[in-house]
C-alpha positions, 0 to 999 in steps of 0.5 A: 490516534493511529499507531503502528500496532493499530494499522491492520485494524485501521486498514480494515475500517478504511477498506472493509472489502479486505475483510475476507482476505485478512481473515484468510491471512489470520488463518495462515498465522494461527489466528494472530495478527501477522503484523502491518508489513504482512497485512499490507504486503500480502493482503492490501498490495495484491488487492490494489494491484488487481484493481489497478490492472482491471481498471475496476472500482476507482472509488476504492483505489482512491480511498486506498491511496488517500489512506496510504498518503495519510500513513506516508506523512504520519510522524511514526517512521514505522508507519511510513515504512509500511507504505514504502516497503510493503506497498510502494516497492511492489507498485514500483516494480511494474511500469504499467502498474505504476502508470495506472496508479500515478493519478492517485498517488499523493506527494509523499507517497510519490516521494517513496516511489522515487526513493524505491526507484533510486534504491532498486535502480528502477528508472521508470519509478525514480523518474516518475513525474 
């Protein structure tokens, strides 16, 4: 079963394209896993943003959003928070980016987008259809 402490490992098995970036993050943190919020926020989110902005590798984008939706409905609130705080809040900031992501976003992840919009006062996020 997927646990909060196993999120980084599961991310790398789901998105092996992140291996090099993850290893660079490990070097910054003296070889210790920096934790899911850092890995998802500093490794996954920038990569996902790059893919959405460039329009490249739709297969990876779909795989990432499917994984995020799996985490968003996970019974452990700590797992859900990684999606909501480390990834969704970054996407919600940029209207064009959010628009590009919309067709991939699952229902629970979309709820997180709207909640981030409400919390941060981002109208394009809280009104996303």
